[in-house]
Backbone bond lengths (Angstrom), bond angles and torsions (degrees), N, CA, C in turn:
res aa  C-N    CA-C-N  psi(-1)  N-CA   C-N-CA  omega(-1)  CA-C   N-CA-C  phi
1 M - - - 1.464 - - 1.531 109.78 -
2 F 1.318 117.16 133.26 1.465 122.31 -179.92 1.530 111.61 55.36
3 T 1.329 117.49 42.13 1.467 119.53 -176.80 1.529 112.33 -68.64
4 W 1.330 118.13 -12.15 1.462 120.33 178.84 1.520 111.46 -63.18
5 I 1.328 118.39 -22.99 1.469 120.06 -178.84 1.527 111.45 -66.12
6 Y 1.346 116.72 -20.57 1.465 119.23 -178.87 1.527 111.99 -78.79
7 D 1.331 116.62 -6.19 1.460 119.84 172.60 1.526 111.20 -78.85
8 L 1.335 116.69 -13.19 1.462 121.74 -178.19 1.525 110.47 -87.24
9 P 1.340 117.54 151.05 1.469 119.60 170.70 1.526 109.99 -61.99
10 T 1.318 116.95 154.86 1.464 121.07 -176.73 1.521 111.71 -58.18
11 W 1.331 117.07 -44.06 1.468 120.15 -178.16 1.524 111.54 -64.03
12 L 1.342 116.75 -36.25 1.458 120.25 179.47 1.528 110.69 -71.95
13 M 1.330 116.62 -36.01 1.462 119.88 176.20 1.526 110.23 -61.87
14 F 1.347 115.75 -43.02 1.467 120.24 178.84 1.526 110.72 -62.48
15 L 1.329 117.24 -45.51 1.464 120.63 179.39 1.522 111.36 -63.51
16 M 1.329 117.35 -35.34 1.455 120.93 179.33 1.526 110.94 -64.18
17 F 1.344 116.53 -48.64 1.466 119.85 178.64 1.524 110.94 -61.94
18 T 1.329 116.45 -44.30 1.462 120.47 -178.87 1.523 110.92 -65.37
19 G 1.331 116.61 -43.97 1.454 120.55 -178.93 1.522 112.64 -63.01
20 V 1.330 116.89 -45.66 1.469 120.53 179.15 1.522 110.52 -62.66
21 S 1.326 116.49 -41.82 1.462 120.74 -179.96 1.528 111.16 -63.93
22 L 1.334 117.25 -42.72 1.465 120.77 179.31 1.526 111.37 -67.77
23 I 1.321 117.66 -38.45 1.466 120.66 178.49 1.527 110.37 -61.51
24 I 1.338 116.38 -44.69 1.469 120.00 179.22 1.521 110.35 -64.36
25 S 1.340 116.14 -44.60 1.463 120.45 -176.68 1.527 111.66 -66.67
26 W 1.316 117.13 -53.60 1.464 120.43 -178.06 1.524 111.52 -70.15
27 G 1.336 116.22 -35.70 1.455 118.82 175.54 1.518 111.26 -62.48
28 G 1.349 115.65 -39.61 1.456 119.78 177.38 1.513 112.22 -63.05
29 V 1.334 116.66 -41.92 1.471 120.43 179.28 1.528 110.36 -61.79
30 L 1.328 116.81 -49.17 1.462 121.09 -175.47 1.527 112.45 -69.66
31 L 1.333 117.17 -35.52 1.460 120.17 -177.84 1.524 112.54 -82.88
32 L 1.331 116.45 -38.72 1.463 119.97 -175.05 1.523 113.17 -83.96
33 R 1.328 117.28 -23.19 1.463 120.11 -175.42 1.534 112.54 -56.02
34 P 1.339 119.31 -51.81 1.476 117.92 178.67 1.527 113.16 -69.98
35 A 1.339 116.32 -35.81 1.467 119.03 -179.00 1.521 111.15 -66.61
36 L 1.335 116.81 -41.27 1.462 120.18 -178.94 1.519 111.75 -70.14
37 A 1.331 116.45 -28.00 1.468 119.54 177.33 1.527 110.37 -62.91
38 K 1.334 115.89 -34.14 1.466 119.95 177.49 1.525 111.05 -77.44
39 I 1.336 116.14 -41.55 1.465 119.92 -177.81 1.521 110.88 -64.06
40 F 1.339 116.25 -42.84 1.462 120.79 -178.13 1.525 111.83 -97.26
41 H 1.326 117.08 23.56 1.462 121.07 -179.88 1.533 110.04 -60.65
42 G 1.300 115.26 127.97 1.461 120.09 -179.11 1.509 113.67 92.98
43 E 1.323 117.30 -17.77 1.470 121.15 177.43 1.530 109.72 -81.93
44 E 1.308 115.81 142.04 1.458 119.10 175.92 1.530 110.14 -69.36
45 K 1.335 114.04 148.04 1.467 119.40 -178.53 1.520 111.35 -60.32
46 D 1.323 116.75 -39.93 1.465 120.31 -178.77 1.523 111.49 -65.16
47 T 1.327 116.95 -34.89 1.466 120.41 178.71 1.526 110.48 -66.24
48 R 1.323 115.32 -44.63 1.471 120.51 179.43 1.528 111.07 -63.71
49 N 1.314 115.99 -48.53 1.465 119.51 -179.43 1.524 111.90 -66.80
50 G 1.328 116.17 -34.83 1.461 119.43 178.73 1.518 111.57 -63.48
51 L 1.331 116.10 -41.22 1.461 120.31 178.47 1.530 110.71 -65.68
52 L 1.332 116.07 -44.68 1.465 119.82 -179.84 1.527 111.71 -66.39
53 E 1.321 116.67 -38.12 1.467 119.98 178.91 1.525 110.79 -64.59
54 L 1.339 116.24 -36.08 1.464 120.28 177.88 1.528 110.47 -62.97
55 V 1.334 115.76 -44.70 1.465 119.97 179.18 1.527 110.52 -68.19
56 L 1.345 116.86 -43.22 1.463 121.26 -179.50 1.519 112.06 -62.69
57 T 1.326 116.20 -35.77 1.465 119.38 179.16 1.524 110.70 -61.88
58 G 1.334 115.96 -44.24 1.464 119.64 -179.65 1.516 112.55 -69.34
59 T 1.336 116.03 -51.15 1.469 119.00 -178.51 1.527 111.29 -66.79
60 G 1.340 116.37 -39.61 1.465 119.87 -179.63 1.510 112.48 -64.41
61 L 1.343 115.82 -38.94 1.464 119.96 -179.88 1.526 110.85 -63.44
62 F 1.329 116.17 -53.00 1.467 119.49 -177.14 1.529 111.41 -68.75
63 Y 1.331 116.72 -36.91 1.464 119.04 179.43 1.524 110.79 -68.88
64 G 1.336 116.33 -39.42 1.463 119.78 177.00 1.516 111.92 -62.94
65 L 1.336 116.41 -41.57 1.468 119.86 176.86 1.526 110.90 -62.79
66 L 1.334 115.69 -41.68 1.467 119.76 179.61 1.527 110.75 -61.12
67 L 1.338 116.53 -48.60 1.463 119.85 -179.45 1.523 111.35 -62.15
68 G 1.336 116.46 -41.04 1.461 119.95 179.87 1.519 112.41 -63.46
69 L 1.330 116.35 -44.69 1.465 120.38 -179.45 1.530 111.38 -66.96
70 V 1.337 116.16 -41.79 1.465 119.59 -179.61 1.526 110.45 -66.81
71 A 1.336 116.97 -42.10 1.463 120.35 178.79 1.524 111.03 -62.09
72 A 1.334 116.67 -41.96 1.468 120.36 178.40 1.525 110.82 -64.02
73 G 1.346 116.22 -41.20 1.460 119.95 178.44 1.519 112.30 -64.66
74 C 1.342 116.75 -40.56 1.468 120.29 178.99 1.523 111.06 -65.99
75 Y 1.333 116.44 -38.92 1.467 118.85 178.67 1.528 110.61 -65.77
76 T 1.334 116.12 -39.14 1.466 119.87 177.80 1.525 110.67 -61.74
77 T 1.334 116.36 -44.53 1.466 120.49 178.25 1.524 111.11 -62.64
78 Y 1.325 116.44 -41.82 1.469 121.02 178.75 1.526 110.63 -62.31
79 S 1.331 116.08 -44.15 1.466 120.61 179.52 1.527 111.07 -64.72
80 Q 1.329 116.77 -41.00 1.464 120.52 178.37 1.530 111.36 -65.08
81 S 1.321 116.85 -34.63 1.468 120.41 177.58 1.522 110.75 -66.03
82 C 1.339 116.75 -38.54 1.471 120.14 175.02 1.526 110.42 -61.35
83 D 1.331 115.74 -40.68 1.469 119.91 179.07 1.527 111.20 -64.39
84 L 1.340 116.84 -37.83 1.467 120.47 178.90 1.527 111.09 -61.86
85 V 1.326 116.12 -42.33 1.466 120.39 179.76 1.523 110.38 -65.23
86 N 1.332 116.30 -44.07 1.469 119.88 178.72 1.526 111.26 -62.54
87 K 1.334 115.80 -38.66 1.463 120.23 -179.87 1.527 110.86 -66.67
88 E 1.325 116.85 -41.78 1.467 120.41 179.63 1.524 110.86 -64.88
89 A 1.337 116.78 -44.79 1.466 120.46 179.59 1.522 111.01 -64.36
90 S 1.336 116.28 -40.07 1.466 120.44 178.88 1.526 111.06 -64.79
91 A 1.344 116.54 -40.66 1.467 120.26 179.02 1.529 110.90 -66.47
92 A 1.332 117.21 -39.15 1.466 120.53 177.40 1.526 110.71 -63.63
93 A 1.338 116.29 -39.16 1.470 120.38 177.81 1.526 110.93 -64.71
94 S 1.338 116.52 -38.34 1.470 120.30 179.31 1.526 111.00 -63.93
95 V 1.330 116.47 -43.85 1.469 120.23 178.28 1.525 110.06 -62.60
96 Y 1.328 116.35 -42.31 1.470 120.64 -179.14 1.528 110.93 -61.35
97 R 1.332 116.11 -41.54 1.468 119.69 179.60 1.531 110.81 -71.30
98 D 1.331 116.49 -38.86 1.469 120.01 -178.23 1.527 111.65 -59.86
99 V 1.329 116.40 -43.33 1.467 119.55 -172.43 1.527 112.71 -75.85
100 T 1.341 118.16 -6.08 1.471 119.33 177.51 1.522 111.61 -64.62
101 A 1.342 116.96 -21.79 1.466 120.66 179.77 1.529 112.45 -92.49
102 Y 1.327 117.25 0.72 1.467 120.67 179.90 1.533 109.72 -79.82
103 P 1.329 116.69 154.51 1.472 119.65 178.53 1.528 111.45 -72.08
104 E 1.315 114.94 154.96 1.465 120.18 173.22 1.533 108.97 -77.67
105 P 1.326 120.44 150.09 1.466 126.56 6.28 1.524 113.51 -88.29
106 L 1.359 117.56 -0.87 1.462 120.61 -176.25 1.525 111.09 -60.39
107 R 1.331 116.74 -40.47 1.457 120.10 -178.31 1.532 110.94 -58.43
108 G 1.324 116.51 -49.25 1.461 120.04 -179.85 1.520 112.40 -63.43
109 Q 1.340 116.10 -38.15 1.461 119.86 -179.91 1.529 111.28 -65.34
110 L 1.336 116.43 -45.76 1.462 120.44 -178.38 1.526 111.54 -67.62
111 R 1.332 116.50 -43.70 1.462 119.36 178.44 1.534 110.62 -61.70
112 G 1.311 116.28 -40.73 1.461 119.90 178.51 1.521 112.27 -63.97
113 Q 1.333 116.12 -38.16 1.463 119.75 179.73 1.529 111.70 -70.16
114 V 1.337 117.06 -38.03 1.468 119.73 176.45 1.527 109.86 -64.46
115 E 1.332 116.81 -43.21 1.462 120.79 178.42 1.531 110.72 -60.64
116 T 1.321 116.21 -45.49 1.467 120.12 179.44 1.518 110.70 -62.70
117 Y 1.333 115.93 -40.97 1.465 120.16 179.76 1.526 110.96 -60.58
118 V 1.334 116.53 -48.47 1.467 120.64 -177.26 1.526 110.72 -62.30
119 H 1.320 117.37 -43.63 1.470 120.50 178.58 1.528 111.08 -66.50
120 T 1.325 117.19 -34.31 1.463 120.34 177.40 1.521 110.84 -64.95
121 V 1.329 116.34 -41.24 1.466 120.65 178.51 1.525 110.55 -60.58
122 V 1.334 116.42 -48.11 1.469 120.89 -176.14 1.527 111.92 -71.27
123 D 1.314 117.07 -45.78 1.467 120.97 -171.33 1.526 114.01 -86.57
124 S 1.332 117.57 -28.94 1.466 120.26 -174.61 1.527 113.35 -113.97
125 E 1.343 116.21 -51.60 1.461 119.14 -173.61 1.524 112.41 -70.19
126 W 1.329 116.89 -40.63 1.470 118.37 -174.98 1.524 112.97 -64.38
127 P 1.335 119.29 -45.13 1.471 118.38 175.44 1.530 112.93 -59.90
128 L 1.338 116.90 -36.37 1.463 119.95 177.55 1.521 110.78 -65.48
129 Q 1.338 116.85 -42.48 1.464 121.05 178.45 1.526 110.95 -60.28
130 Q 1.325 116.90 -47.26 1.458 120.75 -177.02 1.522 112.02 -66.19
131 A 1.329 116.70 -28.99 1.463 120.69 178.69 1.524 112.28 -85.13
132 G 1.337 117.30 -7.89 1.454 121.08 -178.90 1.510 114.01 78.93
133 D 1.339 116.55 16.20 1.468 120.78 179.70 1.529 110.40 -89.55
134 P 1.330 117.61 146.42 1.470 120.01 178.34 1.522 111.47 -66.70
135 I 1.323 116.03 145.27 1.458 121.44 177.87 1.526 108.36 -84.12
136 P 1.337 118.53 121.40 1.475 120.96 -178.18 1.524 112.01 -58.79
137 R 1.314 115.43 153.60 1.465 120.69 -179.06 1.529 112.35 -61.53
138 D 1.343 116.74 -31.65 1.461 118.20 -176.48 1.525 112.56 -67.06
139 K 1.358 117.03 -15.72 1.459 119.62 177.24 1.528 111.11 -71.33
140 N 1.340 116.88 -18.18 1.462 120.79 -179.92 1.529 112.90 -82.77
141 R 1.327 116.71 -11.07 1.466 118.24 -169.43 1.518 112.71 -67.68
142 W 1.334 118.23 -29.06 1.463 118.82 -179.17 1.516 111.03 -68.82
143 A 1.326 116.99 -41.58 1.462 119.95 176.77 1.525 110.50 -64.56
144 T 1.336 116.42 -38.63 1.465 120.73 179.00 1.524 111.37 -67.50
145 L 1.340 116.61 -40.02 1.465 120.56 179.29 1.525 111.72 -63.82
146 I 1.315 116.29 -39.24 1.470 120.25 178.70 1.524 110.03 -60.60
147 Q 1.332 115.51 -47.01 1.464 119.52 179.43 1.526 111.14 -64.01
148 A 1.325 116.98 -41.30 1.467 120.72 -177.83 1.528 111.22 -64.53
149 R 1.318 118.00 -42.90 1.466 120.94 179.79 1.527 111.17 -66.20
150 L 1.311 116.47 -39.63 1.467 119.59 178.56 1.527 110.89 -66.03
151 A 1.334 116.11 -40.26 1.467 120.07 -179.06 1.527 111.50 -66.55
152 A 1.338 116.83 -30.33 1.466 120.58 -177.78 1.527 112.89 -82.83
153 Y 1.314 117.09 -12.81 1.468 120.21 -176.27 1.527 110.66 -76.50
154 E 1.332 116.54 135.80 1.463 122.63 177.96 1.537 109.17 -113.83
155 P 1.333 118.39 103.84 1.468 120.55 179.42 1.531 111.09 -66.82
156 Q 1.333 115.64 145.92 1.463 120.72 -175.14 1.530 112.97 -100.50
157 T 1.296 117.30 -38.79 1.465 120.54 -176.71 1.521 110.15 -104.74
158 E 1.334 115.02 167.46 1.465 119.98 179.44 1.525 110.64 -64.03
159 G 1.336 115.62 -39.22 1.466 119.24 178.11 1.514 111.80 -63.07
160 Q 1.327 116.66 -40.59 1.462 120.51 178.35 1.528 111.30 -65.76
161 K 1.332 116.04 -34.90 1.472 119.61 178.75 1.527 110.95 -65.64
162 I 1.334 116.04 -42.63 1.472 119.94 178.97 1.529 110.24 -63.33
163 L 1.342 115.57 -46.38 1.465 120.20 179.32 1.524 111.19 -62.98
164 H 1.327 116.66 -41.64 1.461 120.66 -178.15 1.528 110.93 -65.43
165 R 1.332 115.84 -38.20 1.459 119.76 178.47 1.538 110.35 -61.97
166 Q 1.331 116.14 -43.31 1.462 120.64 178.76 1.529 111.19 -66.41
167 T 1.318 115.89 -39.19 1.464 120.05 179.53 1.522 111.10 -64.22
168 L 1.330 116.35 -40.02 1.464 119.83 177.93 1.524 111.24 -63.82
169 E 1.335 117.00 -38.15 1.467 120.71 177.08 1.528 110.51 -63.97
170 D 1.336 115.99 -44.12 1.467 119.93 178.90 1.524 111.05 -65.40
171 A 1.338 116.37 -38.39 1.465 120.26 178.93 1.532 111.06 -66.28
172 K 1.325 116.27 -37.61 1.467 120.54 177.24 1.525 110.52 -64.12
173 E 1.334 116.14 -44.82 1.466 120.60 178.20 1.533 110.68 -62.97
174 F 1.325 115.46 -39.32 1.465 121.33 178.51 1.528 110.93 -61.71
175 Y 1.325 117.03 -46.05 1.464 120.64 -178.35 1.532 110.98 -67.97
176 Q 1.339 116.79 -39.69 1.462 120.26 178.17 1.527 111.16 -64.36
177 A 1.337 116.01 -39.68 1.467 119.97 178.86 1.526 110.71 -64.75
178 R 1.317 116.07 -37.70 1.466 119.67 177.72 1.523 110.73 -63.97
179 R 1.332 116.52 -45.47 1.457 120.14 179.60 1.528 110.82 -61.82
180 A 1.330 116.32 -40.15 1.465 120.35 179.87 1.531 110.66 -63.60
181 R 1.336 116.67 -40.08 1.477 119.42 178.40 1.524 111.06 -65.15
182 L 1.313 117.27 -45.05 1.462 120.34 -179.42 1.527 111.28 -63.53
183 D 1.331 116.31 -36.91 1.468 119.71 177.33 1.526 110.98 -67.42
184 A 1.349 116.49 -34.96 1.466 120.89 -177.38 1.525 112.41 -72.23
185 V 1.335 117.31 -16.65 1.468 120.58 -179.50 1.524 110.71 -60.17
186 D 1.322 117.10 -35.20 1.469 121.61 -177.42 1.525 112.77 -91.70
187 T 1.334 117.33 7.94 1.462 120.61 -179.55 1.527 110.56 -66.83
188 G 1.335 116.55 138.19 1.464 120.36 177.96 1.514 110.99 -176.21
189 L 1.331 115.72 164.48 1.464 120.39 178.83 1.528 110.37 -69.52
190 P 1.337 117.81 147.42 1.467 120.39 176.36 1.528 110.71 -61.87
191 G 1.321 115.94 149.20 1.459 120.08 179.82 1.520 112.97 -59.36
192 A 1.343 117.22 -37.40 1.463 120.78 -179.75 1.527 111.17 -61.18
193 L 1.333 116.34 -38.86 1.465 119.98 179.66 1.526 110.76 -66.92
194 W 1.322 116.87 -37.08 1.464 119.99 177.50 1.529 111.03 -64.30
195 W 1.322 117.25 -39.26 1.464 119.68 178.14 1.522 111.11 -64.21
196 V 1.322 117.35 -38.86 1.470 120.78 177.22 1.526 110.26 -63.32
197 I 1.338 116.58 -43.05 1.470 120.50 179.78 1.529 110.86 -62.17
198 L 1.330 117.04 -46.24 1.463 120.59 -176.65 1.527 112.04 -71.03
199 L 1.326 117.18 -42.29 1.468 119.67 178.29 1.525 110.86 -68.04
200 G 1.333 117.00 -35.99 1.463 120.43 175.99 1.513 111.50 -62.32
201 A 1.330 116.61 -40.55 1.466 120.41 177.00 1.523 110.49 -63.26
202 L 1.326 116.78 -43.65 1.465 121.25 -179.92 1.526 111.15 -60.97
203 I 1.327 116.82 -45.69 1.467 120.92 -179.45 1.521 110.98 -61.86
204 N 1.330 117.03 -45.55 1.465 119.98 -178.82 1.523 111.93 -67.10
205 L 1.326 117.83 -36.28 1.466 120.53 177.83 1.526 111.12 -67.26
206 I 1.324 116.45 -37.61 1.468 119.69 177.64 1.523 110.46 -67.69
207 L 1.322 117.01 -42.10 1.464 120.45 -179.73 1.528 111.63 -62.20
208 I 1.333 117.17 -41.96 1.464 119.55 179.56 1.524 110.54 -67.75
209 S 1.338 116.29 -26.89 1.468 120.48 178.29 1.523 111.86 -75.14
210 M 1.328 117.16 -18.71 1.462 121.49 -176.54 1.520 113.38 -87.22
211 L 1.337 117.05 -6.90 1.463 119.54 178.90 1.524 110.53 -63.68
212 S 1.316 115.73 149.52 1.460 121.12 178.33 1.523 109.26 -94.45
213 V 1.325 115.93 109.92 1.464 122.25 178.43 1.526 107.24 -125.43
214 N 1.320 116.66 129.92 1.462 120.28 -174.51 1.524 112.52 -59.97
215 R 1.313 116.52 -48.62 1.461 120.34 -176.39 1.531 110.36 -93.08
216 L 1.328 115.64 126.54 1.466 121.00 -177.56 1.525 111.64 -60.79
217 M 1.335 117.35 -43.99 1.460 120.47 -177.97 1.525 111.36 -62.07
218 A 1.333 116.60 -37.72 1.463 120.07 178.04 1.526 110.56 -64.79
219 H 1.335 115.90 -40.19 1.466 120.56 178.94 1.531 110.44 -65.49
220 L 1.335 116.35 -42.15 1.465 120.14 178.66 1.529 111.25 -64.56
221 L 1.331 116.46 -37.65 1.463 120.13 179.58 1.527 111.04 -65.88
222 I 1.331 116.71 -47.47 1.469 120.89 -178.75 1.529 110.80 -63.37
223 S 1.332 115.90 -49.41 1.469 119.36 -178.77 1.529 110.92 -66.33
224 G 1.342 117.28 -33.47 1.461 120.57 178.75 1.513 112.47 -66.01
225 L 1.325 117.26 -43.80 1.465 120.87 178.03 1.528 110.87 -63.00
226 F 1.331 115.83 -40.89 1.466 120.40 178.23 1.528 110.35 -63.60
227 A 1.333 116.01 -41.04 1.467 120.77 -179.83 1.523 111.36 -65.62
228 V 1.335 117.47 -41.02 1.464 120.89 179.37 1.522 110.62 -64.39
229 F 1.340 116.76 -40.16 1.466 119.86 179.58 1.526 110.91 -62.74
230 I 1.326 117.12 -46.56 1.467 120.50 178.74 1.529 110.23 -62.55
231 A 1.334 116.90 -41.09 1.467 120.46 179.34 1.521 111.07 -62.55
232 M 1.331 117.26 -39.94 1.463 120.90 178.80 1.523 111.12 -62.13
233 M 1.329 117.07 -42.68 1.461 120.84 -179.43 1.531 111.09 -65.99
234 I 1.332 116.38 -44.00 1.464 119.54 -179.62 1.529 110.25 -67.57
235 F 1.340 116.92 -38.36 1.466 120.45 176.64 1.523 110.70 -60.66
236 L 1.332 116.49 -43.93 1.466 120.55 -179.88 1.523 110.81 -60.59
237 I 1.333 116.29 -44.49 1.466 120.60 179.33 1.528 110.60 -63.97
238 A 1.332 116.33 -45.60 1.467 120.42 -178.40 1.527 111.41 -64.12
239 A 1.329 116.85 -40.50 1.467 120.43 -177.47 1.522 111.72 -63.83
240 M 1.348 116.79 -35.53 1.465 120.40 -177.28 1.521 113.07 -97.33
241 D 1.339 117.20 -4.64 1.466 120.21 -174.30 1.524 111.92 -60.59
242 H 1.331 116.50 -44.99 1.468 121.62 177.10 1.526 107.55 -111.27
243 P 1.336 117.82 98.60 1.473 121.32 -170.70 1.523 115.03 -60.67
244 F 1.337 117.79 -22.88 1.465 119.78 -176.13 1.526 113.11 -108.53
245 L 1.336 116.76 4.71 1.461 120.34 -178.23 1.522 111.04 -102.73
246 G 1.314 116.30 144.10 1.449 121.13 170.88 1.517 115.29 80.12
247 E 1.338 113.63 -175.37 1.465 120.63 -177.57 1.520 111.44 -70.94
248 F 1.340 116.58 -40.68 1.463 121.34 178.69 1.528 107.84 -88.33
249 S 1.319 115.73 81.13 1.467 120.28 -175.21 1.518 109.86 -144.82
250 V 1.320 115.24 171.41 1.467 120.75 177.49 1.527 108.36 -63.66
251 D 1.321 116.47 129.30 1.467 119.57 -177.87 1.531 110.63 -96.77
252 P 1.345 117.30 164.16 1.469 121.08 -178.83 1.527 112.91 -87.46
253 E 1.329 116.66 30.75 1.467 120.32 -175.58 1.525 112.23 -57.68
254 A 1.333 117.03 -37.27 1.470 120.09 -179.61 1.529 110.83 -62.21
255 F 1.335 116.76 -39.90 1.469 120.13 178.63 1.526 111.30 -73.31
256 E 1.329 116.73 -36.77 1.462 120.02 177.73 1.523 110.67 -64.58
257 S 1.332 116.00 -39.26 1.465 120.23 175.90 1.526 110.72 -65.10
258 L 1.333 116.40 -36.72 1.466 121.29 177.51 1.533 110.80 -62.74
259 I 1.326 116.27 -41.12 1.468 120.30 179.36 1.526 110.93 -62.06
260 V 1.329 115.88 -43.43 1.465 120.28 -176.05 1.527 111.89 -75.44
261 N 1.332 116.32 -46.83 1.468 120.21 -169.95 1.522 114.95 -90.10
262 V 1.337 117.70 -26.27 1.468 120.12 -176.43 1.526 111.18 -110.44
263 L 1.308 116.10 -50.04 1.462 118.75 -179.02 1.526 111.76 -75.18
264 G 1.328 116.01 -19.22 1.453 120.19 173.69 1.502 115.43 75.03
265 R 1.357 116.58 29.18 1.468 119.01 177.31 1.513 109.10 -146.91
266 N 1.319 117.83 149.83 1.457 123.28 -179.40 1.525 110.39 -95.05
């Protein structure tokens, strides 16, 4: 939902959430202040504020719990996505090391395909992931070719059979890790939950704007701080909602480290 925001730089996304929240909050104070003075005409200020505080306590409590739980869930998903990338890179490194003991020309072919795969992930797939574009089917062919060549190989000695068995296990783990990463690209909160978060923010900002405060500047300061806090929480959730989208996303550092430390090239 609203995936276009991931095309923005992180700082601009933060300013957008903060700006919209402040506009709603301060706009509510300035627009509702005279109207509420007429609606609550004759009512004591303490009675009006007491009623609003009662409502704010209930909505604020449940909304705060919702934001906290959603933020924790998004961070968990983000952390798990980092683990998936590390697992895939580690599995690719294991396959690369395993095939060094294979006879030529198979060894050179497999090592070359692993190298091509890793560079394809870093140079082609990652920019597509961050932009939210689908990864073309032809990007899968290197992983498929690696599996196909390994499956076609017939080991001759007992030592080769043991090594080949281990290599097949590593290749299976590598392919599963790749599938898990590609599936995680589309991970995100349901649209209905986003509507609850946004409408909840709107309701709480309006309620804080309805409080009776003698000095306008004091009211703007209080409502502004509340608006910035809500904007920060929603920004945090949005930034981590899609772990592979946008500037604030899982980076390919594990694969870049693999290129430098295992493949031996920058």
